[in-house]
PDB file of N, CA, C and O in Angstrom, chain B, residues numbered from 101:
ATOM      1  N   MET B 101      -5.631   8.970 -11.402  1.00  0.00           N
ATOM      2  CA  MET B 101      -6.572   8.493 -12.458  1.00  0.00           C
ATOM      3  C   MET B 101      -7.187   7.296 -12.046  1.00  0.00           C
ATOM      4  O   MET B 101      -6.752   6.465 -11.248  1.00  0.00           O
ATOM      5  N   GLN B 102      -8.235   7.297 -12.667  1.00  0.00           N
ATOM      6  CA  GLN B 102      -9.401   6.341 -11.925  1.00  0.00           C
ATOM      7  C   GLN B 102      -9.306   4.988 -13.187  1.00  0.00           C
ATOM      8  O   GLN B 102      -9.318   5.404 -14.345  1.00  0.00           O
ATOM      9  N   GLN B 103      -9.250   4.037 -13.076  1.00  0.00           N
ATOM     10  CA  GLN B 103      -9.233   2.778 -13.727  1.00  0.00           C
ATOM     11  C   GLN B 103      -9.918   1.696 -12.751  1.00  0.00           C
ATOM     12  O   GLN B 103      -9.823   1.589 -11.529  1.00  0.00           O
ATOM     13  N   VAL B 104     -10.821   0.737 -13.917  1.00  0.00           N
ATOM     14  CA  VAL B 104     -11.985   0.318 -13.720  1.00  0.00           C
ATOM     15  C   VAL B 104     -11.321  -1.082 -14.101  1.00  0.00           C
ATOM     16  O   VAL B 104     -10.810  -1.290 -15.202  1.00  0.00           O
ATOM     17  N   PHE B 105     -11.378  -1.932 -13.163  1.00  0.00           N
ATOM     18  CA  PHE B 105     -10.832  -3.478 -13.526  1.00  0.00           C
ATOM     19  C   PHE B 105     -11.897  -4.840 -13.511  1.00  0.00           C
ATOM     20  O   PHE B 105     -12.176  -5.138 -12.350  1.00  0.00           O
ATOM     21  N   LYS B 106     -12.500  -5.663 -14.453  1.00  0.00           N
ATOM     22  CA  LYS B 106     -12.925  -6.698 -13.764  1.00  0.00           C
ATOM     23  C   LYS B 106     -12.900  -7.688 -13.405  1.00  0.00           C
ATOM     24  O   LYS B 106     -12.422  -8.412 -14.278  1.00  0.00           O
ATOM     25  N   VAL B 107     -13.242  -8.394 -12.256  1.00  0.00           N
ATOM     26  CA  VAL B 107     -11.906  -9.414 -11.290  1.00  0.00           C
ATOM     27  C   VAL B 107     -13.320 -10.314 -11.421  1.00  0.00           C
ATOM     28  O   VAL B 107     -14.451  -9.918 -11.703  1.00  0.00           O
ATOM     29  N   GLN B 108     -12.828 -11.711 -11.106  1.00  0.00           N
ATOM     30  CA  GLN B 108     -13.433 -12.656 -10.862  1.00  0.00           C
ATOM     31  C   GLN B 108     -13.221 -13.425 -10.155  1.00  0.00           C
ATOM     32  O   GLN B 108     -12.092 -13.825 -10.436  1.00  0.00           O
ATOM     33  N   GLY B 109     -13.648 -14.033  -9.217  1.00  0.00           N
ATOM     34  CA  GLY B 109     -13.606 -14.995  -8.193  1.00  0.00           C
ATOM     35  C   GLY B 109     -13.521 -14.259  -6.784  1.00  0.00           C
ATOM     36  O   GLY B 109     -12.922 -14.669  -5.790  1.00  0.00           O
ATOM     37  N   MET B 110     -14.209 -13.152  -6.909  1.00  0.00           N
ATOM     38  CA  MET B 110     -14.640 -11.889  -5.586  1.00  0.00           C
ATOM     39  C   MET B 110     -16.091 -12.409  -5.097  1.00  0.00           C
ATOM     40  O   MET B 110     -16.977 -12.317  -5.946  1.00  0.00           O
ATOM     41  N   THR B 111     -16.399 -12.867  -4.020  1.00  0.00           N
ATOM     42  CA  THR B 111     -17.651 -13.381  -3.102  1.00  0.00           C
ATOM     43  C   THR B 111     -18.320 -12.813  -2.350  1.00  0.00           C
ATOM     44  O   THR B 111     -19.540 -12.973  -2.399  1.00  0.00           O
ATOM     45  N   CYS B 112     -17.657 -11.848  -1.283  1.00  0.00           N
ATOM     46  CA  CYS B 112     -17.743 -11.478  -0.010  1.00  0.00           C
ATOM     47  C   CYS B 112     -17.043 -10.371   0.347  1.00  0.00           C
ATOM     48  O   CYS B 112     -16.283  -9.737  -0.385  1.00  0.00           O
ATOM     49  N   GLY B 113     -17.319 -10.139   1.526  1.00  0.00           N
ATOM     50  CA  GLY B 113     -16.188  -9.082   1.916  1.00  0.00           C
ATOM     51  C   GLY B 113     -14.748  -9.108   2.333  1.00  0.00           C
ATOM     52  O   GLY B 113     -13.926  -8.194   2.261  1.00  0.00           O
ATOM     53  N   HIS B 114     -14.562 -10.631   2.894  1.00  0.00           N
ATOM     54  CA  HIS B 114     -13.714 -10.595   2.658  1.00  0.00           C
ATOM     55  C   HIS B 114     -12.186 -10.462   1.783  1.00  0.00           C
ATOM     56  O   HIS B 114     -11.015 -10.292   2.122  1.00  0.00           O
ATOM     57  N   CYS B 115     -13.308 -10.738  -0.226  1.00  0.00           N
ATOM     58  CA  CYS B 115     -12.372 -10.731  -0.669  1.00  0.00           C
ATOM     59  C   CYS B 115     -12.389  -9.272  -0.916  1.00  0.00           C
ATOM     60  O   CYS B 115     -11.486  -9.046  -1.722  1.00  0.00           O
ATOM     61  N   VAL B 116     -13.169  -7.872  -0.504  1.00  0.00           N
ATOM     62  CA  VAL B 116     -13.292  -6.797  -0.950  1.00  0.00           C
ATOM     63  C   VAL B 116     -12.062  -6.432  -0.356  1.00  0.00           C
ATOM     64  O   VAL B 116     -11.225  -5.833  -1.030  1.00  0.00           O
ATOM     65  N   LYS B 117     -11.830  -6.757   0.977  1.00  0.00           N
ATOM     66  CA  LYS B 117     -10.921  -6.576   1.790  1.00  0.00           C
ATOM     67  C   LYS B 117      -9.491  -6.346   1.417  1.00  0.00           C
ATOM     68  O   LYS B 117      -8.784  -5.338   1.414  1.00  0.00           O
ATOM     69  N   ALA B 118      -9.223  -8.011   1.002  1.00  0.00           N
ATOM     70  CA  ALA B 118      -8.310  -8.370   0.783  1.00  0.00           C
ATOM     71  C   ALA B 118      -7.348  -7.841  -0.864  1.00  0.00           C
ATOM     72  O   ALA B 118      -6.158  -7.877  -1.177  1.00  0.00           O
ATOM     73  N   VAL B 119      -9.086  -7.213  -1.843  1.00  0.00           N
ATOM     74  CA  VAL B 119      -8.124  -6.691  -2.770  1.00  0.00           C
ATOM     75  C   VAL B 119      -7.726  -4.772  -2.555  1.00  0.00           C
ATOM     76  O   VAL B 119      -7.060  -3.888  -3.095  1.00  0.00           O
ATOM     77  N   THR B 120      -8.761  -5.001  -1.271  1.00  0.00           N
ATOM     78  CA  THR B 120      -8.634  -3.340  -1.114  1.00  0.00           C
ATOM     79  C   THR B 120      -6.910  -2.983  -0.585  1.00  0.00           C
ATOM     80  O   THR B 120      -6.104  -2.140  -0.979  1.00  0.00           O
ATOM     81  N   GLN B 121      -6.850  -3.789   0.209  1.00  0.00           N
ATOM     82  CA  GLN B 121      -5.460  -3.653   1.513  1.00  0.00           C
ATOM     83  C   GLN B 121      -4.253  -3.843  -0.110  1.00  0.00           C
ATOM     84  O   GLN B 121      -3.423  -2.991  -0.426  1.00  0.00           O
ATOM     85  N   ALA B 122      -4.454  -4.898  -0.724  1.00  0.00           N
ATOM     86  CA  ALA B 122      -3.545  -5.214  -1.649  1.00  0.00           C
ATOM     87  C   ALA B 122      -3.043  -3.726  -2.718  1.00  0.00           C
ATOM     88  O   ALA B 122      -1.943  -3.379  -3.148  1.00  0.00           O
ATOM     89  N   ILE B 123      -4.250  -3.204  -2.838  1.00  0.00           N
ATOM     90  CA  ILE B 123      -3.511  -1.962  -3.624  1.00  0.00           C
ATOM     91  C   ILE B 123      -3.095  -1.247  -2.669  1.00  0.00           C
ATOM     92  O   ILE B 123      -1.939  -0.843  -2.547  1.00  0.00           O
ATOM     93  N   GLN B 124      -4.003  -1.042  -1.928  1.00  0.00           N
ATOM     94  CA  GLN B 124      -3.567   0.188  -0.741  1.00  0.00           C
ATOM     95  C   GLN B 124      -2.018  -0.136  -0.225  1.00  0.00           C
ATOM     96  O   GLN B 124      -1.299   0.839  -0.008  1.00  0.00           O
ATOM     97  N   LEU B 125      -1.525  -1.355  -0.038  1.00  0.00           N
ATOM     98  CA  LEU B 125       0.009  -1.318   0.131  1.00  0.00           C
ATOM     99  C   LEU B 125       0.806  -0.889  -0.566  1.00  0.00           C
ATOM    100  O   LEU B 125       1.945  -0.531  -0.266  1.00  0.00           O
ATOM    101  N   LEU B 126       0.199  -0.876  -1.769  1.00  0.00           N
ATOM    102  CA  LEU B 126       1.637  -0.209  -2.775  1.00  0.00           C
ATOM    103  C   LEU B 126       0.852   1.474  -2.958  1.00  0.00           C
ATOM    104  O   LEU B 126       1.457   2.410  -3.480  1.00  0.00           O
ATOM    105  N   ASP B 127      -0.234   1.557  -2.544  1.00  0.00           N
ATOM    106  CA  ASP B 127      -0.344   3.213  -2.940  1.00  0.00           C
ATOM    107  C   ASP B 127      -1.643   3.676  -1.438  1.00  0.00           C
ATOM    108  O   ASP B 127      -2.851   3.442  -1.467  1.00  0.00           O
ATOM    109  N   GLN B 128      -1.012   4.228  -0.499  1.00  0.00           N
ATOM    110  CA  GLN B 128      -1.723   4.444   0.540  1.00  0.00           C
ATOM    111  C   GLN B 128      -2.703   5.161   0.382  1.00  0.00           C
ATOM    112  O   GLN B 128      -3.522   5.198   1.301  1.00  0.00           O
ATOM    113  N   ALA B 129      -2.984   6.132  -1.097  1.00  0.00           N
ATOM    114  CA  ALA B 129      -3.610   6.996  -1.128  1.00  0.00           C
ATOM    115  C   ALA B 129      -4.228   6.489  -1.891  1.00  0.00           C
ATOM    116  O   ALA B 129      -4.932   7.293  -2.502  1.00  0.00           O
ATOM    117  N   ALA B 130      -4.403   4.903  -2.375  1.00  0.00           N
ATOM    118  CA  ALA B 130      -5.500   4.698  -3.436  1.00  0.00           C
ATOM    119  C   ALA B 130      -7.062   4.717  -2.834  1.00  0.00           C
ATOM    120  O   ALA B 130      -7.450   4.500  -1.686  1.00  0.00           O
ATOM    121  N   VAL B 131      -7.680   4.998  -3.835  1.00  0.00           N
ATOM    122  CA  VAL B 131      -9.555   4.926  -3.352  1.00  0.00           C
ATOM    123  C   VAL B 131      -9.546   3.657  -4.143  1.00  0.00           C
ATOM    124  O   VAL B 131      -8.928   3.503  -5.196  1.00  0.00           O
ATOM    125  N   VAL B 132     -10.341   2.693  -3.501  1.00  0.00           N
ATOM    126  CA  VAL B 132     -10.811   1.379  -4.144  1.00  0.00           C
ATOM    127  C   VAL B 132     -12.044   1.434  -4.008  1.00  0.00           C
ATOM    128  O   VAL B 132     -12.317   1.905  -2.904  1.00  0.00           O
ATOM    129  N   ALA B 133     -13.287   1.073  -4.842  1.00  0.00           N
ATOM    130  CA  ALA B 133     -14.490   0.875  -4.622  1.00  0.00           C
ATOM    131  C   ALA B 133     -14.799  -0.531  -5.558  1.00  0.00           C
ATOM    132  O   ALA B 133     -14.911  -0.561  -6.784  1.00  0.00           O
ATOM    133  N   VAL B 134     -14.920  -1.875  -4.452  1.00  0.00           N
ATOM    134  CA  VAL B 134     -15.540  -2.942  -5.250  1.00  0.00           C
ATOM    135  C   VAL B 134     -17.140  -3.027  -5.322  1.00  0.00           C
ATOM    136  O   VAL B 134     -17.912  -2.430  -4.572  1.00  0.00           O
ATOM    137  N   GLU B 135     -17.435  -3.766  -6.224  1.00  0.00           N
ATOM    138  CA  GLU B 135     -19.096  -4.094  -6.632  1.00  0.00           C
ATOM    139  C   GLU B 135     -18.848  -5.625  -6.781  1.00  0.00           C
ATOM    140  O   GLU B 135     -18.345  -5.993  -7.843  1.00  0.00           O
ATOM    141  N   LEU B 136     -19.155  -6.582  -5.810  1.00  0.00           N
ATOM    142  CA  LEU B 136     -19.419  -7.803  -6.076  1.00  0.00           C
ATOM    143  C   LEU B 136     -20.093  -8.485  -6.639  1.00  0.00           C
ATOM    144  O   LEU B 136     -19.740  -9.564  -7.114  1.00  0.00           O
ATOM    145  N   ASP B 137     -21.490  -7.881  -6.724  1.00  0.00           N
ATOM    146  CA  ASP B 137     -22.230  -8.404  -8.207  1.00  0.00           C
ATOM    147  C   ASP B 137     -22.169  -8.334  -9.390  1.00  0.00           C
ATOM    148  O   ASP B 137     -22.778  -9.025 -10.207  1.00  0.00           O
ATOM    149  N   SER B 138     -21.064  -7.075  -9.671  1.00  0.00           N
ATOM    150  CA  SER B 138     -20.522  -7.323 -11.147  1.00  0.00           C
ATOM    151  C   SER B 138     -19.281  -7.293 -11.010  1.00  0.00           C
ATOM    152  O   SER B 138     -18.746  -6.585 -11.863  1.00  0.00           O
ATOM    153  N   GLY B 139     -18.460  -7.852 -10.158  1.00  0.00           N
ATOM    154  CA  GLY B 139     -17.048  -7.736 -10.067  1.00  0.00           C
ATOM    155  C   GLY B 139     -16.406  -6.546 -10.581  1.00  0.00           C
ATOM    156  O   GLY B 139     -15.433  -6.760 -11.304  1.00  0.00           O
ATOM    157  N   LYS B 140     -16.714  -5.390 -10.381  1.00  0.00           N
ATOM    158  CA  LYS B 140     -16.356  -4.463 -10.862  1.00  0.00           C
ATOM    159  C   LYS B 140     -15.436  -3.688  -9.861  1.00  0.00           C
ATOM    160  O   LYS B 140     -16.093  -3.421  -8.855  1.00  0.00           O
ATOM    161  N   VAL B 141     -14.043  -3.194  -9.771  1.00  0.00           N
ATOM    162  CA  VAL B 141     -13.507  -2.932  -8.942  1.00  0.00           C
ATOM    163  C   VAL B 141     -12.700  -1.633  -9.518  1.00  0.00           C
ATOM    164  O   VAL B 141     -11.961  -1.849 -10.478  1.00  0.00           O
ATOM    165  N   VAL B 142     -12.782  -0.303  -9.010  1.00  0.00           N
ATOM    166  CA  VAL B 142     -12.833   0.848  -9.742  1.00  0.00           C
ATOM    167  C   VAL B 142     -11.824   1.869  -8.389  1.00  0.00           C
ATOM    168  O   VAL B 142     -12.180   2.323  -7.301  1.00  0.00           O
ATOM    169  N   VAL B 143     -10.511   1.906  -9.111  1.00  0.00           N
ATOM    170  CA  VAL B 143      -9.684   2.388  -8.213  1.00  0.00           C
ATOM    171  C   VAL B 143      -9.254   3.620  -8.808  1.00  0.00           C
ATOM    172  O   VAL B 143      -9.298   3.811 -10.023  1.00  0.00           O
ATOM    173  N   ASP B 144      -8.659   4.820  -7.617  1.00  0.00           N
ATOM    174  CA  ASP B 144      -8.227   5.852  -8.136  1.00  0.00           C
ATOM    175  C   ASP B 144      -7.099   6.198  -7.378  1.00  0.00           C
ATOM    176  O   ASP B 144      -7.128   6.380  -6.161  1.00  0.00           O
ATOM    177  N   SER B 145      -5.819   6.314  -8.297  1.00  0.00           N
ATOM    178  CA  SER B 145      -4.669   5.914  -7.829  1.00  0.00           C
ATOM    179  C   SER B 145      -3.834   6.299  -8.743  1.00  0.00           C
ATOM    180  O   SER B 145      -4.408   6.288  -9.832  1.00  0.00           O
ATOM    181  N   THR B 146      -2.541   6.700  -8.839  1.00  0.00           N
ATOM    182  CA  THR B 146      -1.514   7.055  -9.820  1.00  0.00           C
ATOM    183  C   THR B 146      -0.740   5.629  -9.941  1.00  0.00           C
ATOM    184  O   THR B 146       0.113   5.531 -10.823  1.00  0.00           O
ATOM    185  N   LEU B 147      -0.988   4.581  -9.139  1.00  0.00           N
ATOM    186  CA  LEU B 147      -0.231   3.555  -9.800  1.00  0.00           C
ATOM    187  C   LEU B 147      -0.521   2.768 -11.357  1.00  0.00           C
ATOM    188  O   LEU B 147      -1.706   2.506 -11.560  1.00  0.00           O
ATOM    189  N   ALA B 148       0.141   2.506 -12.096  1.00  0.00           N
ATOM    190  CA  ALA B 148       0.077   2.004 -13.744  1.00  0.00           C
ATOM    191  C   ALA B 148      -0.798   0.879 -13.615  1.00  0.00           C
ATOM    192  O   ALA B 148      -0.897   0.233 -12.572  1.00  0.00           O
ATOM    193  N   ARG B 149      -1.485   0.620 -14.750  1.00  0.00           N
ATOM    194  CA  ARG B 149      -2.545  -0.311 -14.503  1.00  0.00           C
ATOM    195  C   ARG B 149      -2.536  -1.962 -14.518  1.00  0.00           C
ATOM    196  O   ARG B 149      -3.391  -2.775 -14.167  1.00  0.00           O
ATOM    197  N   GLU B 150      -0.866  -2.157 -15.214  1.00  0.00           N
ATOM    198  CA  GLU B 150      -0.384  -3.315 -14.901  1.00  0.00           C
ATOM    199  C   GLU B 150       0.177  -3.734 -13.706  1.00  0.00           C
ATOM    200  O   GLU B 150       0.525  -4.894 -13.484  1.00  0.00           O
ATOM    201  N   ARG B 151       0.294  -2.553 -12.720  1.00  0.00           N
ATOM    202  CA  ARG B 151       0.588  -2.963 -11.535  1.00  0.00           C
ATOM    203  C   ARG B 151      -0.329  -3.564 -10.248  1.00  0.00           C
ATOM    204  O   ARG B 151      -0.231  -4.489  -9.441  1.00  0.00           O
ATOM    205  N   ILE B 152      -1.276  -2.483 -10.549  1.00  0.00           N
ATOM    206  CA  ILE B 152      -2.672  -2.684 -10.049  1.00  0.00           C
ATOM    207  C   ILE B 152      -3.317  -4.146 -10.651  1.00  0.00           C
ATOM    208  O   ILE B 152      -3.693  -4.881  -9.737  1.00  0.00           O
ATOM    209  N   ALA B 153      -3.492  -4.637 -11.862  1.00  0.00           N
ATOM    210  CA  ALA B 153      -4.060  -6.036 -11.831  1.00  0.00           C
ATOM    211  C   ALA B 153      -3.092  -7.034 -10.965  1.00  0.00           C
ATOM    212  O   ALA B 153      -3.373  -7.977 -10.226  1.00  0.00           O
ATOM    213  N   GLU B 154      -1.776  -6.422 -11.368  1.00  0.00           N
ATOM    214  CA  GLU B 154      -0.814  -8.003 -10.587  1.00  0.00           C
ATOM    215  C   GLU B 154      -1.239  -7.635  -9.217  1.00  0.00           C
ATOM    216  O   GLU B 154      -1.288  -8.737  -8.669  1.00  0.00           O
ATOM    217  N   ALA B 155      -1.528  -6.877  -8.458  1.00  0.00           N
ATOM    218  CA  ALA B 155      -1.686  -6.386  -6.790  1.00  0.00           C
ATOM    219  C   ALA B 155      -3.171  -7.471  -6.756  1.00  0.00           C
ATOM    220  O   ALA B 155      -3.450  -8.314  -5.904  1.00  0.00           O
ATOM    221  N   ILE B 156      -3.947  -7.087  -7.995  1.00  0.00           N
ATOM    222  CA  ILE B 156      -5.127  -8.067  -7.027  1.00  0.00           C
ATOM    223  C   ILE B 156      -5.076  -9.333  -7.668  1.00  0.00           C
ATOM    224  O   ILE B 156      -5.977 -10.107  -7.343  1.00  0.00           O
ATOM    225  N   GLN B 157      -3.830  -9.939  -8.915  1.00  0.00           N
ATOM    226  CA  GLN B 157      -3.921 -11.425  -9.256  1.00  0.00           C
ATOM    227  C   GLN B 157      -3.151 -12.092  -7.625  1.00  0.00           C
ATOM    228  O   GLN B 157      -3.673 -12.963  -6.929  1.00  0.00           O
ATOM    229  N   ASP B 158      -1.978 -11.472  -7.368  1.00  0.00           N
ATOM    230  CA  ASP B 158      -1.147 -11.905  -6.124  1.00  0.00           C
ATOM    231  C   ASP B 158      -2.057 -12.340  -5.101  1.00  0.00           C
ATOM    232  O   ASP B 158      -1.607 -13.237  -4.388  1.00  0.00           O
ATOM    233  N   GLU B 159      -3.533 -11.832  -4.769  1.00  0.00           N
ATOM    234  CA  GLU B 159      -4.439 -12.090  -3.912  1.00  0.00           C
ATOM    235  C   GLU B 159      -5.169 -13.083  -4.228  1.00  0.00           C
ATOM    236  O   GLU B 159      -6.169 -13.279  -3.538  1.00  0.00           O
ATOM    237  N   GLY B 160      -4.824 -14.149  -5.561  1.00  0.00           N
ATOM    238  CA  GLY B 160      -5.932 -15.013  -5.998  1.00  0.00           C
ATOM    239  C   GLY B 160      -7.079 -14.839  -6.934  1.00  0.00           C
ATOM    240  O   GLY B 160      -8.050 -15.592  -7.004  1.00  0.00           O
ATOM    241  N   TYR B 161      -6.846 -13.652  -7.726  1.00  0.00           N
ATOM    242  CA  TYR B 161      -8.297 -13.377  -8.212  1.00  0.00           C
ATOM    243  C   TYR B 161      -7.658 -12.912  -9.584  1.00  0.00           C
ATOM    244  O   TYR B 161      -6.519 -12.517  -9.835  1.00  0.00           O
ATOM    245  N   SER B 162      -8.914 -13.112 -10.491  1.00  0.00           N
ATOM    246  CA  SER B 162      -8.542 -13.647 -11.993  1.00  0.00           C
ATOM    247  C   SER B 162      -8.942 -11.363 -12.600  1.00  0.00           C
ATOM    248  O   SER B 162      -9.918 -10.641 -12.395  1.00  0.00           O
ATOM    249  N   VAL B 163      -8.254 -11.234 -12.965  1.00  0.00           N
ATOM    250  CA  VAL B 163      -8.517  -9.474 -14.135  1.00  0.00           C
ATOM    251  C   VAL B 163      -9.046  -9.885 -15.487  1.00  0.00           C
ATOM    252  O   VAL B 163      -8.478 -10.877 -15.945  1.00  0.00           O
ATOM    253  N   VAL B 164      -9.828  -9.456 -16.104  1.00  0.00           N
ATOM    254  CA  VAL B 164     -10.626 -10.323 -16.713  1.00  0.00           C
ATOM    255  C   VAL B 164      -9.960  -8.615 -17.952  1.00  0.00           C
ATOM    256  O   VAL B 164     -10.198  -7.448 -17.638  1.00  0.00           O
ATOM    257  N   THR B 165      -9.346  -8.944 -18.955  1.00  0.00           N
ATOM    258  CA  THR B 165      -9.572  -7.959 -19.752  1.00  0.00           C
ATOM    259  C   THR B 165     -10.280  -7.572 -21.252  1.00  0.00           C
ATOM    260  O   THR B 165     -10.267  -6.410 -21.659  1.00  0.00           O
TER     261      THR B 165
END
């Protein structure tokens, strides 16, 4: 299932890697696409939305609802 998140605080490639790895740590099969300019994170995963948002927040970024 594809889910879209608006994330604040991502500014560079390290941010992209950190968010991607945090999500894939919970679901190795997850496909994560990050758009730094818009702050959009698109996740194709079976994980619950809350779980993905929590993983992003645990990396120090804000998920805007």
